[in-house]
C-alpha positions as CSV (number, residue, x, y, z in Angstrom):
1,X,16.7,-0.6,48.6
2,X,15.1,0.2,45.1
3,X,11.8,-1.5,46.2
4,X,11.5,1.0,49.1
5,X,12.2,3.9,46.8
6,X,9.6,2.7,44.4
7,X,7.0,2.3,47.1
8,X,7.8,5.7,48.5
9,X,7.4,7.4,45.1
10,X,4.1,5.6,44.5
11,X,2.7,6.8,47.8
12,X,3.9,10.4,47.1
13,X,2.4,10.3,43.6
14,X,-0.9,9.0,45.1
15,X,-1.1,11.7,47.7
16,X,-0.2,14.4,45.2
17,X,-2.8,13.1,42.8
18,X,-5.5,13.1,45.4
19,X,-4.7,16.6,46.6
20,X,-4.5,17.9,43.0
21,X,-7.7,16.3,42.0
22,X,-9.5,17.7,45.0
23,X,-8.5,21.2,44.4
24,X,-9.1,21.0,40.6
25,X,-12.6,19.6,41.1
26,X,-13.3,22.2,43.9
27,X,-12.4,25.1,41.5
28,X,-14.4,23.6,38.7
29,X,-17.6,23.3,40.9
30,X,-17.2,26.8,42.3
31,X,-16.9,28.2,38.7
32,X,-19.9,26.1,37.6
33,X,-22.2,27.3,40.4
34,X,-21.1,30.9,39.8
35,X,-22.0,30.7,36.2
36,X,-25.2,28.5,36.8
37,X,-26.7,29.4,40.1
38,X,-28.9,26.7,41.5
39,X,-31.9,29.1,42.0
40,X,-33.4,31.1,39.2
41,X,-36.4,33.4,38.8
42,X,-38.8,30.6,37.8
43,X,-37.9,28.6,41.0
44,X,-38.4,31.7,43.1
45,X,-41.8,32.3,41.5
46,X,-42.8,28.8,42.2
47,X,-41.6,28.9,45.8
48,X,-43.5,32.1,46.5
49,X,-46.7,30.7,45.0
50,X,-46.4,27.6,47.1
51,X,-46.0,29.8,50.2
52,X,-49.3,31.6,49.3
53,X,-47.7,34.8,48.0
54,X,-48.4,36.4,44.7
55,X,-45.0,37.1,43.2
56,X,-44.5,40.4,41.5
57,X,-41.7,41.0,39.0
58,X,-40.3,43.7,41.3
59,X,-40.1,41.3,44.3
60,X,-38.5,38.6,42.2
61,X,-35.8,41.0,40.9
62,X,-35.1,42.2,44.4
63,X,-34.7,38.7,45.7
64,X,-32.4,37.7,42.8
65,X,-30.3,40.9,43.4
66,X,-30.0,40.3,47.1
67,X,-29.0,36.6,46.5
68,X,-26.3,37.8,44.0
69,X,-24.9,40.4,46.4
70,X,-24.8,37.8,49.2
71,X,-23.1,35.3,46.9
72,X,-20.4,37.9,46.0
73,X,-19.8,38.7,49.6
74,X,-19.2,35.0,50.3
75,X,-16.8,34.8,47.4
76,X,-14.8,37.8,48.7
77,X,-14.4,36.2,52.1
78,X,-12.7,33.2,50.6
């Protein structure tokens, strides 16, 4: 009887550990990407130059602002 209880507790601890690890790592990555967005002004400038556009500072700032607003909208939905 004690063997079955031990197996049951091990399975429960494994499931709880997996669920806890998933949610902790998800929260960590969401905070990381919020603090360090994957696209910055230099990347936008390079992408625009590759597409044949001459990037102006005004256009770069507008694109960054629109990306920030869209990111905040997505965060509010969750």
